[in-house]
C-alpha positions in Angstrom: -7.0 -3.8 2.0 -4.6 -1.0 2.1 -5.1 0.9 5.4 -5.1 5.1 5.2 -3.9 6.0 8.6 -2.2 9.0 9.3 0.6 8.3 11.5 2.8 11.4 11.2 2.2 15.1 12.1 3.4 16.5 8.9 5.3 15.2 5.9 8.5 15.9 4.8 10.0 16.5 1.1 14.0 15.9 1.3 16.4 17.6 -0.9 20.0 16.1 -1.3 22.8 17.7 -2.8 26.4 16.1 -4.5 29.2 17.6 -2.5 32.8 17.7 -3.0 34.1 20.2 -0.4 34.4 20.6 3.4 34.2 17.1 5.0 32.6 17.9 8.3 29.0 18.5 7.3 26.4 18.1 4.4 23.4 20.0 3.7 19.9 19.2 4.4 16.6 20.8 3.3 13.3 19.9 3.2 9.9 21.2 3.2 7.6 20.6 6.5 3.9 20.2 5.8 0.6 19.5 7.9 -1.5 16.4 7.6 -3.8 18.3 5.2 -0.8 19.3 3.0 -0.3 23.0 3.7 3.1 24.2 5.0 4.4 24.7 8.3 5.2 28.1 7.3 7.2 30.7 9.3 7.8 28.5 12.2 10.5 27.5 14.6 10.8 23.9 14.6 12.7 21.0 16.1 14.8 18.6 13.9 16.5 15.7 15.2 19.1 13.7 12.9 20.1 10.2 13.6 22.8 8.5 11.7 22.2 4.8 11.6 24.5 1.7 10.7 23.1 -1.7 9.3 19.4 -0.3 8.0 16.4 1.8 8.8 16.4 0.1 12.1 19.8 -0.5 13.0 22.4 1.2 15.6 22.4 4.7 16.3 25.7 6.1 15.8 25.2 9.6 15.8 22.3 11.9 16.9 22.2 15.9 16.4 19.2 18.1 17.0 18.7 21.8 15.1 15.8 24.3 15.5 15.4 26.0 12.0 13.0 28.4 11.1 10.6 27.6 7.9 9.9 30.2 5.4 6.5 30.7 3.8 6.7 27.6 2.2 7.5 25.5 4.9 11.2 24.8 3.7 14.2 24.9 6.3 17.7 24.2 5.9 20.5 22.8 8.0 23.9 21.3 7.7 23.9 17.6 9.1 27.1 17.4 11.4 26.9 21.1 12.5 23.8 20.7 15.5 23.9 20.3 18.9 25.2 16.4 19.3 26.0 13.5 21.5 29.5 13.1 19.7 31.7 14.3 17.3 30.4 14.1 13.5 33.9 13.2 12.5 33.8 9.9 14.9 31.6 8.1 12.7 33.0 5.2 10.9 32.2 5.9 7.4 34.5 4.0 6.2 33.8 0.4 7.8 31.9 -0.9 4.9 28.8 -1.1 6.8 25.5 1.0 5.4 24.7 4.1 6.8 21.0 5.5 7.3 19.4 8.7 8.0 16.6 9.2 10.1 14.9 12.3 10.5 12.4 13.1 13.4 10.2 16.5 13.5 8.9 18.4 16.4 6.4 20.9 14.8 6.0 22.5 18.2 9.7 22.8 19.3 8.5 21.4 22.6 10.6 18.6 22.7 7.8 16.3 21.0 9.6 14.5 18.1 7.9 12.3 15.6 10.1 9.9 13.3 9.2 11.0 10.0 11.2 8.0 8.4 14.7 7.0 7.0 16.5 6.7 3.9 19.6 5.0 2.9 22.9 7.2 2.3 23.7 5.8 -1.1 27.5 6.2 -0.6 29.5 7.4 2.4 29.3 11.4 2.8 32.8 11.8 3.4 35.5 9.3 3.0 37.2 10.6 6.4 39.7 7.7 6.3 41.2 9.1 3.4 40.4 12.5 3.5 38.5 12.8 0.2 35.0 13.8 0.0 32.7 11.6 -2.1 29.1 11.7 -2.8 26.0 12.1 0.1 22.7 12.1 -0.5 19.5 9.8 0.1 17.6 8.7 -3.0 16.2 11.2 -5.3 13.5 13.6 -3.9 10.5 14.7 -5.7 9.9 18.3 -6.0 7.4 20.8 -7.8 9.0 23.8 -9.9 7.7 26.1 -6.9 9.5 24.0 -4.2 12.8 23.5 -6.0 12.9 27.1 -6.9 13.1 27.8 -2.8 16.5 25.9 -2.4 18.5 28.1 -1.3 22.0 28.0 -2.9 21.5 24.6 -4.5 25.0 22.9 -5.1 26.1 22.0 -8.4 25.6 18.6 -9.6 22.3 18.3 -7.6 19.6 16.5 -8.6 15.8 16.2 -8.1 12.7 14.6 -9.7 10.5 17.1 -10.8 6.9 16.7 -10.4 5.6 19.5 -12.4 7.5 18.7 -15.5 8.0 14.7 -15.0 11.4 15.4 -15.9 15.0 14.9 -13.9 16.7 18.1 -12.9 20.2 18.9 -12.8 21.8 21.8 -11.2 24.9 23.0 -13.5 26.5 26.4 -14.1 23.7 28.5 -11.7 20.8 26.8 -13.8 18.5 23.6 -13.5 18.5 21.8 -16.8 15.8 18.9 -17.7 16.4 15.5 -18.7 13.6 13.4 -20.0 12.8 10.5 -18.3 11.6 7.1 -19.8 9.7 5.3 -17.1 9.0 1.4 -17.8 7.1 -0.3 -15.1 8.0 -3.9 -14.3 5.8 -6.3 -15.9 3.2 -7.4 -13.2 3.4 -11.2 -12.1 0.8 -13.2 -9.7 1.8 -13.0 -6.2 2.9 -9.3 -6.4 0.1 -6.8 -4.9 -2.5 -5.5 -7.4 -3.7 -1.8 -7.1 -7.3 -1.3 -8.4 -7.1 2.0 -10.3 -10.3 2.9 -9.5 -9.9 3.8 -6.1 -6.3 2.9 -5.2 -6.9 0.2 -3.0 -4.4 -2.8 -3.3 -5.1 -6.6 -2.9 -2.9 -9.5 -2.3 -3.0 -12.1 -5.0 -1.7 -15.6 -5.2 -1.4 -18.3 -8.0 -3.4 -21.5 -7.2 -3.0 -23.8 -10.1 -3.3 -22.3 -13.5 -4.9 -19.4 -12.1 -4.4 -16.2 -10.3 -6.8 -15.3 -7.3 -7.3 -12.2 -5.4 -6.1 -13.0 -1.8 -8.6 -10.7 -0.3 -12.2 -9.9 -0.6 -13.0 -7.3 -3.7 -14.0 -3.9 -1.5 -14.7 -1.8 -4.5 -17.7 0.7 -4.5 -20.1 2.8 -2.5 -21.5 1.3 0.8 -25.3 1.5 1.0 -27.5 0.3 4.3 -29.1 -3.0 4.1 -32.3 -1.3 4.2 -31.6 0.0 0.3 -31.2 -2.5 -2.5 -28.5 -2.1 -5.1 -30.0 -1.0 -8.5 -28.4 -0.6 -12.2 -27.7 3.0 -11.7 -24.0 2.9 -12.7 -22.7 2.9 -9.3 -21.3 -0.1 -7.8 -23.2 -0.6 -4.5 -21.8 -2.9 -1.7 -23.0 -3.7 2.1 -20.6 -3.9 5.0 -21.3 -6.4 7.7 -23.5 -4.4 10.5 -23.2 -1.4 8.1 -19.7 -1.1 9.8 -16.8 0.9 7.8 -14.3 -1.2 10.5 -16.1 -4.7 9.2 -15.7 -3.4 5.3 -12.0 -2.9 6.1 -11.5 -6.2 7.3 -13.6 -8.4 5.4 -14.2 -6.2 2.2 -17.9 -5.7 0.9 -20.9 -8.1 0.4 -22.6 -7.7 -2.8 -25.6 -9.1 -4.5 -25.1 -11.5 -7.5 -26.7 -8.9 -10.0 -24.5 -5.9 -8.6 -21.4 -8.0 -9.1 -22.0 -9.0 -12.3 -23.1 -5.5 -13.4 -26.4 -6.7 -14.3 -24.8 -9.4 -17.3 -25.9 -12.8 -17.4 -22.7 -13.8 -19.0 -20.5 -16.6 -17.1 -16.9 -15.3 -16.3 -17.8 -11.6 -17.1 -15.5 -9.0 -15.6 -18.5 -7.7 -13.2 -16.9 -5.6 -10.9 -13.6 -6.8 -10.8 -10.3 -4.9 -11.7 -9.7 -4.3 -15.3 -8.1 -7.7 -16.8 -9.9 -9.5 -13.8 -13.2 -11.4 -14.0 -15.9 -13.2 -11.9 -14.6 -16.9 -11.6 -17.1 -19.5 -13.2 -18.2 -22.5 -11.5 -15.6 -24.5 -13.4 -13.0 -22.1 -12.4 -13.7 -22.6 -8.7 -13.5 -26.4 -9.5 -10.5 -26.2 -11.0 -8.8 -24.3 -8.2 -10.2 -26.9 -5.7 -8.7 -29.7 -7.8 -5.3 -28.0 -7.8 -5.6 -28.2 -4.0 -6.2 -32.0 -4.0 -10.0 -32.6 -4.5 -11.0 -35.3 -6.6 -12.8 -34.2 -10.0 -15.7 -36.7 -8.8 -16.0 -34.6 -5.6 -15.7 -31.4 -7.2 -18.5 -32.1 -9.5 -21.0 -32.7 -6.6 -23.8 -30.4 -6.0 -25.5 -28.6 -2.7 -23.0 -30.7 -0.6 -20.0 -30.5 1.3 -17.1 -31.8 -0.8 -13.3 -32.8 -0.7 -10.9 -33.6 2.1 -8.9 -30.3 3.8 -9.6 -28.1 0.8 -11.6 -26.1 3.4 -9.1 -25.9 5.7 -6.2 -24.7 3.0 -8.4 -21.8 1.9 -8.7 -20.5 5.3 -7.2 -17.8 7.3 -4.2 -19.9 8.3 -4.3 -22.4 5.5 -1.5 -23.0 3.2 -3.1 -22.0 0.1 -2.5 -18.4 0.4 -6.3 -17.6 -0.2 -7.2 -16.5 3.4 -10.6 -16.7 3.7 -11.8 -14.6 6.7 -15.4 -16.0 7.2 -17.1 -12.9 6.4 -20.5 -13.9 6.6 -23.6 -12.5 4.7 -26.4 -10.2 4.5 -30.1 -11.3 3.9 -32.6 -8.7 2.8 -35.2 -8.3 5.5 -33.5 -10.3 8.1 -29.9 -8.6 8.6 -26.2 -10.2 8.5 -25.6 -13.5 9.5 -22.6 -15.8 10.1 -19.5 -13.5 10.4 -16.6 -15.6 12.1 -18.4 -18.4 11.2 -18.9 -19.0 7.6 -17.5 -17.6 4.2 -20.0 -17.2 1.1 -18.4 -16.4 -2.2 -20.6 -15.9 -5.8 -19.6 -17.6 -8.9 -20.6 -16.0 -12.3 -23.1 -19.0 -13.0 -26.7 -18.5 -12.2 -29.4 -21.1 -11.5 -32.7 -19.6 -12.1 -33.1 -17.1 -9.2 -30.0 -18.6 -7.4 -26.3 -18.8 -8.6 -23.7 -21.1 -7.7 -21.4 -20.4 -4.8 -18.8 -21.4 -2.5 -19.1 -21.9 1.2 -16.3 -22.4 4.1 -17.2 -23.2 7.4 -14.9 -22.1 10.4 -15.5 -25.5 11.8 -15.1 -27.9 8.5 -12.3 -28.9 6.5 -14.5 -29.3 3.4 -15.8 -26.6 0.7 -19.6 -26.7 0.1 -20.9 -26.2 -3.5 -24.6 -24.7 -3.5 -27.1 -23.2 -5.8 -29.9 -22.4 -3.1 -29.1 -19.0 -2.2 -31.0 -16.1 -4.0 -29.3 -13.5 -5.9 -30.3 -10.7 -3.6 -28.3 -12.1 -0.8 -24.8 -10.3 -0.2 -21.9 -12.1 -0.5 -18.2 -11.8 -0.8 -16.3 -11.6 -4.0 -13.1 -13.1 -4.9 -11.8 -12.0 -8.6 -9.6 -14.3 -10.9 -7.3 -14.4 -13.7 
């Protein structure tokens, strides 16, 4: 599950230009923001610049500090190479063939408490001091709105930014910003890459097992409700979290009744609550996955027993299949939550009278259970497939 943690005091938007003069420094402009997105306006802040060699966590070869004042939009400017430094900027071995990175740390209170904001590669060496010829210095193209772009003071000729207002590339030429239309082509998605659910932005790992692609995490879409409330066909995806705990939901995903999972359909293999292009696995697709992991067909077809050899172990949190079951437990109406840390229960889209076929994984067993004994009102985990 994608974790949404705010670790930084502000966010930065970087500006970088193209330079062909003065091989002793280069411009850096940024917009300092609070966590809620508002600018840190009209404030003297501390900025620490570190030049690294070899990568974003590489060796520090130069450190300097600045204390600029932001304007009403939070914009500040400085010249990298002119701050209070631990050595001469010209002593940096720009021409030694080792990648250079720039790390920016911010002290919004100007009290000496710096927070690392991130690192970005200098795409080419800022100044070829070994030949006394300046080349190009810039981190990767940064995103600015029209308003933010227009706050850049004295932008250099040839500067480029990605304009988030017009969705175009902007190039500075002859004292004006010119727009260049962009055609963005997303790479074709393939199994094994993370899947982002466009409904809520959550990201899920995926894994290929046999001929099918499976979510490698339990689904967690929808609105949490307490166990005292039963889901209804109201157009809202409703789920339980183990012990009604948001922290458990973040780790184990949602627990869904069968009808809610199916979005009140009875069709095997329907999309249900899965992301677009995915569906609720059928009992036969579960069997295909188990046989891809080495279970015999005769074993896979057995009912209401624990089957196979080590397929349950392979599907566990440290198994080799990549499925990563976490033993998320279940919800039982009128009783409570049970079996977290011991059992994983996952629905199929095949119903069986008032019950439905499921898969069971036991933390203490190497096998996989195939049962149709739980009523559809139980809350259990969901894995989608395509």
